[in-house]
MIBAGU-865555 format. One line per 5 residues: number of its first residue (from 1); for each residue y, z, x of N, C-alpha, C, O. Coordinates in steps of 0.001 Angstrom, whole numbers, always signed. Layout:
NUM) Y,Z,X,Y,Z,X,Y,Z,X,Y,Z,X ~ ... .
//
This chain:
1) +96830,-53067,+11678,+97559,-52553,+10856,+96938,-52532,+9107,+96548,-51558,+8463 ~ +97020,-53821,+8733,+96127,-53813,+7914,+94692,-53592,+7177,+94399,-53695,+5986 ~ +93917,-53258,+8288,+92671,-52848,+8793,+92824,-51277,+8435,+92026,-50911,+7572 ~ +93640,-50338,+8902,+94278,-49315,+8755,+94461,-48835,+7107,+94046,-47843,+6507 ~ +95242,-49960,+6689,+95862,-49549,+5217,+94438,-49941,+4646,+94121,-48913,+4049 .
6) +93532,-50726,+4509,+92111,-51074,+3884,+91232,-49966,+3996,+90425,-49803,+3081 ~ +91245,-49018,+5143,+90265,-48581,+5446,+90638,-46709,+4718,+89970,-45697,+4504 ~ +91892,-47082,+4588,+92529,-45605,+4017,+92521,-45740,+2441,+92167,-44776,+1763 ~ +92916,-46948,+1844,+92314,-47240,+600,+91135,-46873,+226,+90933,-45971,-587 ~ +90027,-47721,+937,+88356,-47351,+725,+88213,-45708,+646,+87653,-45200,-326 .
11) +88673,-45015,+1568,+88482,-43544,+1903,+89211,-43144,+587,+88614,-42405,-195 ~ +90288,-43522,+335,+90916,-42611,-1060,+89985,-42762,-2122,+89501,-41725,-2573 ~ +89605,-43961,-2659,+88675,-44660,-3637,+87388,-43632,-3434,+86996,-42851,-4301 ~ +86899,-43764,-2313,+85744,-42433,-1988,+85626,-41207,-2425,+84677,-40775,-3078 ~ +87010,-40347,-1925,+87333,-39129,-2369,+87373,-39180,-3696,+86776,-38284,-4294 .
16) +88050,-40187,-4452,+88347,-40004,-5974,+86984,-40059,-6553,+86783,-39245,-7454 ~ +85921,-40910,-6204,+84386,-40767,-6960,+83908,-39487,-6688,+83284,-38795,-7492 ~ +84234,-39149,-5436,+83472,-37379,-4891,+83977,-36366,-5817,+83250,-35508,-6319 ~ +85686,-36514,-6119,+86092,-35526,-6968,+85831,-36150,-8513,+86500,-35405,-9229 ~ +85421,-36785,-9057,+84995,-37280,-10617,+84045,-36426,-10690,+84030,-35458,-11450 .
21) +82849,-36858,-9584,+81387,-36449,-9720,+81083,-34787,-9706,+80313,-34179,-10449 ~ +81853,-34294,-8725,+82083,-32882,-8860,+83040,-32455,-10331,+82469,-31782,-11190 ~ +84060,-32756,-10485,+84302,-32148,-12136,+83420,-32665,-13546,+83444,-32175,-14674 ~ +82723,-33718,-13082,+81756,-34008,-14040,+80649,-32790,-13970,+80428,-32125,-14983 ~ +79949,-32520,-12702,+79029,-31427,-12789,+79412,-29909,-13244,+78761,-28953,-13667 .
26) +81095,-30206,-12885,+81485,-28682,-13060,+81576,-28613,-14697,+81273,-27573,-15281 ~ +81990,-29725,-15367,+81909,-29345,-17031,+80541,-29571,-17087,+80513,-28606,-17851 ~ +79562,-29859,-17027,+78176,-29793,-17187,+77445,-28369,-17323,+76495,-28027,-18027 ~ +78373,-27533,-16224,+77728,-26632,-16115,+78185,-25596,-16674,+77554,-24540,-16711 ~ +79689,-25807,-17337,+80558,-24712,-17733,+79687,-25097,-19328,+78999,-24211,-19834 .
31) +79779,-26131,-19840,+78951,-26623,-21315,+77397,-25892,-21113,+77011,-25449,-22195 ~ +76453,-25668,-20040,+75490,-25140,-20157,+75405,-23423,-20216,+74577,-22642,-20685 ~ +76854,-23240,-19405,+77066,-21236,-19456,+77195,-21302,-21177,+76375,-20803,-21947 ~ +78529,-22102,-21600,+78874,-21672,-22986,+77408,-22098,-24130,+77464,-21804,-25324 ~ +76479,-22633,-23668,+75480,-22424,-24782,+74620,-21296,-24083,+74388,-20378,-24870 .
36) +74303,-21186,-23341,+73646,-19641,-23071,+74661,-18380,-23861,+74150,-17690,-24743 ~ +75766,-18221,-23549,+76665,-17015,-23316,+76894,-16994,-25275,+76598,-15959,-25874 ~ +77377,-18115,-25988,+77656,-18768,-27239,+76814,-19660,-27905,+77176,-20786,-28245 ~ +75369,-19055,-28160,+74575,-20178,-28586,+74946,-20159,-30137,+75422,-19219,-30774 ~ +74564,-21605,-30640,+74814,-21460,-31790,+73526,-20939,-32549,+72537,-20579,-31910 .
41) +73571,-20906,-34068,+72451,-20526,-34895,+71482,-21308,-34898,+70430,-20673,-34966 ~ +71333,-22427,-34855,+70459,-23788,-34813,+69808,-23575,-33305,+68601,-23532,-33067 ~ +70706,-23471,-32497,+69946,-22863,-31054,+69313,-21801,-31015,+68182,-21867,-30534 ~ +69575,-21101,-31271,+69109,-19680,-31460,+67545,-19930,-32132,+66495,-20122,-31519 ~ +67751,-19865,-33474,+66223,-20253,-34356,+65378,-21320,-33532,+64232,-21418,-33970 .
46) +65646,-22106,-32495,+64684,-23153,-32035,+64322,-22197,-30736,+63154,-22217,-30347 ~ +65131,-21489,-30157,+64729,-20318,-29288,+63850,-19580,-29401,+62944,-19483,-28574 ~ +63974,-18669,-30826,+63045,-18054,-31396,+61553,-18272,-31809,+60586,-17511,-31798 ~ +61726,-19763,-32228,+60037,-20355,-32650,+59700,-20303,-31106,+58918,-19416,-30765 ~ +60219,-21182,-30094,+59272,-21175,-28691,+59058,-20000,-28371,+57957,-19905,-27829 .
51) +59723,-18815,-28469,+59412,-17351,-27795,+57924,-16976,-29148,+56942,-16318,-28804 ~ +58065,-17497,-30485,+57239,-17055,-30921,+55782,-17843,-30580,+54665,-17333,-30657 ~ +56026,-18894,-30279,+54738,-19974,-29935,+54224,-19227,-28277,+53060,-19374,-27904 ~ +55015,-18626,-27605,+54476,-18031,-26271,+53802,-16720,-26747,+52706,-16490,-26237 ~ +54323,-15742,-27725,+53583,-14868,-27949,+52338,-15009,-28501,+51456,-14209,-28189 .
56) +52047,-16217,-29547,+51213,-16574,-29905,+50080,-16883,-28851,+48932,-16441,-28911 ~ +50493,-17558,-28058,+49849,-18129,-26965,+49212,-16896,-25892,+48207,-17011,-25190 ~ +50108,-15717,-26000,+49573,-14879,-25205,+48672,-13964,-26178,+47684,-13511,-25600 ~ +48772,-13674,-27240,+47991,-12841,-28317,+46550,-13600,-27983,+45612,-12892,-27615 ~ +46363,-15084,-28112,+45099,-15820,-28063,+44675,-15152,-26813,+43777,-14309,-26805 .
61) +45463,-15611,-25521,+44395,-14676,-24486,+44356,-13829,-24449,+43311,-13626,-23831 ~ +44872,-12712,-24732,+44687,-11401,-24570,+43306,-11022,-25602,+42494,-10137,-25330 ~ +43257,-11769,-26649,+42119,-11284,-27580,+40832,-11895,-26674,+39907,-11108,-26473 ~ +40726,-13256,-26119,+39660,-13795,-25419,+39264,-12829,-23926,+38282,-12814,-23184 ~ +40040,-12381,-23940,+40018,-11792,-22459,+39418,-10267,-22486,+38812,-9650,-21610 .
66) +39832,-9857,-23904,+39215,-8358,-24367,+37939,-8847,-24992,+37146,-7912,-25105 ~ +37448,-10039,-25457,+36447,-10174,-26275,+35276,-10329,-24858,+34159,-9821,-24950 ~ +35679,-11030,-23684,+34834,-11496,-22611,+34703,-10212,-21883,+33612,-10001,-21354 ~ +35776,-9185,-21752,+35368,-8226,-21168,+34533,-7049,-21802,+34031,-6220,-21043 ~ +34365,-6946,-23169,+33739,-6279,-23930,+32177,-6821,-23759,+31254,-6035,-23543 .
71) +31970,-8408,-23894,+30919,-8971,-23861,+30354,-8733,-22645,+29127,-8629,-22653 ~ +30970,-8608,-21500,+30314,-7836,-20385,+29727,-6840,-19892,+28790,-6721,-19103 ~ +30790,-5684,-20789,+30404,-4529,-20380,+29034,-4213,-21424,+28225,-3315,-21191 ~ +28974,-4960,-22379,+27750,-4207,-23693,+26754,-5242,-22702,+25771,-4599,-22331 ~ +26745,-6676,-22174,+25314,-7488,-21944,+24482,-6854,-20686,+25025,-6226,-19778 .
76) +23296,-7075,-20762,+22770,-6218,-19798,+21614,-7149,-19337,+20507,-6696,-19047 ~ +21921,-8466,-19283,+21771,-9684,-18383,+19932,-10082,-18900,+19429,-11196,-18756 ~ +19413,-9210,-19324,+17980,-9488,-19571,+17526,-10563,-20550,+16422,-11094,-20425 ~ +18438,-10909,-21597,+18142,-12148,-22401,+19434,-12804,-22623,+19763,-13022,-23789 ~ +20218,-13153,-21655,+21320,-13699,-21541,+21277,-15260,-22096,+20164,-15750,-21909 .
81) +22053,-16003,-22622,+22121,-17490,-22722,+23010,-17901,-23178,+23459,-17375,-24197 ~ +23629,-19028,-22593,+24940,-19804,-22884,+24793,-21067,-23128,+24302,-21909,-22377 ~ +25291,-21235,-24360,+25052,-22792,-24860,+26170,-23724,-25063,+27225,-23224,-25455 ~ +26136,-24649,-24918,+27430,-25716,-24907,+27225,-26956,-25754,+26202,-27637,-25686 ~ +28281,-27223,-26583,+27962,-28232,-27657,+28813,-29239,-27332,+30005,-28936,-27367 .
86) +28436,-30758,-26913,+29437,-31674,-27356,+29691,-32152,-28618,+29076,-31634,-29551 ~ +30577,-33155,-28865,+30707,-33751,-30117,+29787,-34607,-30644,+29637,-34828,-31845 ~ +29183,-35079,-29764,+27912,-35844,-30390,+26720,-35048,-30258,+25861,-35556,-29536 ~ +26342,-33509,-30961,+25900,-32711,-31058,+25034,-32504,-29579,+24137,-31665,-29498 ~ +25305,-33111,-28785,+24233,-32852,-27706,+24255,-31455,-27042,+25264,-31351,-26345 .
91) +23602,-30519,-27027,+23665,-29526,-26728,+23267,-29148,-25177,+22594,-30069,-24714 ~ +23470,-28067,-24207,+23228,-27682,-22859,+23271,-26130,-22983,+24140,-25327,-23323 ~ +21696,-26017,-22479,+21943,-24205,-22640,+21268,-23880,-21078,+20553,-24659,-20448 ~ +21679,-22581,-20667,+21276,-22093,-19506,+21262,-20424,-19826,+22009,-19672,-20453 ~ +20028,-20259,-19067,+19142,-18809,-19760,+19369,-17870,-18312,+19036,-16685,-18320 .
96) +20024,-18573,-16949,+19997,-17945,-15396,+21122,-16734,-15852,+22193,-16891,-16439 ~ +20630,-15756,-15476,+21318,-14403,-15425,+22609,-14368,-14460,+23681,-13831,-14739 ~ +22279,-15073,-13225,+23185,-15331,-11863,+24079,-16261,-12405,+25229,-15891,-12643 ~ +23656,-17663,-12689,+24661,-18471,-13354,+25550,-18226,-14132,+26741,-18296,-13829 ~ +25000,-17816,-15553,+26246,-17057,-16274,+27082,-16055,-15909,+28119,-15836,-16535 .
101) +26776,-15476,-15048,+27388,-14445,-14292,+28357,-15095,-13962,+29379,-15054,-14647 ~ +28283,-15765,-12962,+29101,-16808,-12002,+29955,-17471,-13080,+31136,-17457,-12736 ~ +29753,-18067,-14311,+30456,-18836,-14902,+31690,-17738,-15623,+32912,-17681,-15485 ~ +30795,-17008,-16364,+31525,-15746,-16729,+32987,-14784,-16108,+33956,-14180,-16570 ~ +32395,-15112,-14820,+33613,-14534,-13887,+34591,-15369,-13523,+35769,-15022,-13434 .
106) +34092,-16710,-13254,+35299,-17503,-13633,+36267,-17755,-14891,+37454,-18027,-14710 ~ +35854,-17679,-15836,+36224,-17606,-17095,+37101,-16400,-17013,+38262,-16570,-17384 ~ +36780,-15293,-16621,+37690,-14083,-16504,+38478,-14395,-15568,+39619,-14228,-15997 ~ +38499,-14801,-14398,+39675,-15046,-13449,+40547,-15808,-14164,+41717,-15426,-14145 ~ +40223,-17023,-14943,+41398,-18265,-15486,+41891,-17073,-16478,+43012,-16742,-16092 .
111) +41569,-16437,-17400,+42063,-15825,-18271,+43281,-14883,-18127,+44309,-14752,-18792 ~ +42638,-14069,-16645,+43758,-13517,-16377,+44680,-14205,-15271,+45298,-13432,-14539 ~ +44787,-15146,-15136,+45755,-15964,-14384,+46444,-16295,-15577,+47608,-15896,-15546 ~ +46073,-16987,-16792,+46565,-17333,-17921,+47314,-16189,-18308,+48499,-16500,-18417 ~ +47136,-15174,-18521,+47703,-14364,-18847,+48835,-13780,-18210,+49868,-13479,-18808 .
116) +48621,-13612,-16912,+49797,-13301,-16177,+51001,-14354,-15749,+52099,-14064,-15273 ~ +50463,-15675,-16063,+51532,-16854,-16274,+52117,-16687,-17933,+53214,-17192,-18172 ~ +51577,-16170,-18752,+52127,-16270,-20175,+53398,-15165,-19898,+54607,-15392,-19950 ~ +52682,-13866,-19581,+53652,-12778,-19275,+54956,-13446,-18823,+56040,-13572,-19392 ~ +54489,-13852,-17566,+55922,-14410,-16802,+56735,-15260,-17711,+57900,-14872,-17796 .
121) +56447,-16298,-18404,+57046,-17054,-19036,+57865,-16259,-19843,+59067,-16524,-19824 ~ +57401,-15170,-20678,+57991,-14422,-21917,+59071,-13911,-21331,+60233,-14102,-21692 ~ +58636,-13135,-20252,+60025,-12555,-19709,+60918,-12910,-19199,+61956,-12251,-19260 ~ +60839,-14150,-18468,+61568,-15248,-18044,+62470,-16044,-19175,+63532,-16596,-18889 ~ +61961,-16027,-20355,+62830,-16582,-21333,+64055,-16207,-21803,+64074,-14979,-21893 .
126) +65377,-16839,-22241,+65993,-16175,-22450,+66104,-16662,-23780,+65797,-17852,-23839 ~ +66486,-16083,-25041,+67282,-16179,-26327,+68564,-16746,-26426,+69140,-16782,-27513 .
//
């Protein structure tokens, strides 16, 4: 009989802990909902700053992609040359049009992916 009482007390304590955990989660969720539905002025300003940073990022990516597309359109591949410069003033130059074309194709693909990711971040962002 004592074993049954001890087991019942343990089960009751366990159920109480579960209920406390659930109520804490509900309180956190309601706080988050309140922050979204009724944001403070400071919260809105911070989110606006974040949105502005995302907009700047998108503008830079768009500009670089446009520059690359225009470069590719105007380039006749006859006298192409790419040069990379490191911090220590070391330079690496490529003049093979096939290699340059592959590199520029990869760069364009990366910029398009970044553009898509940034657009999604901006669309999904909530003020």
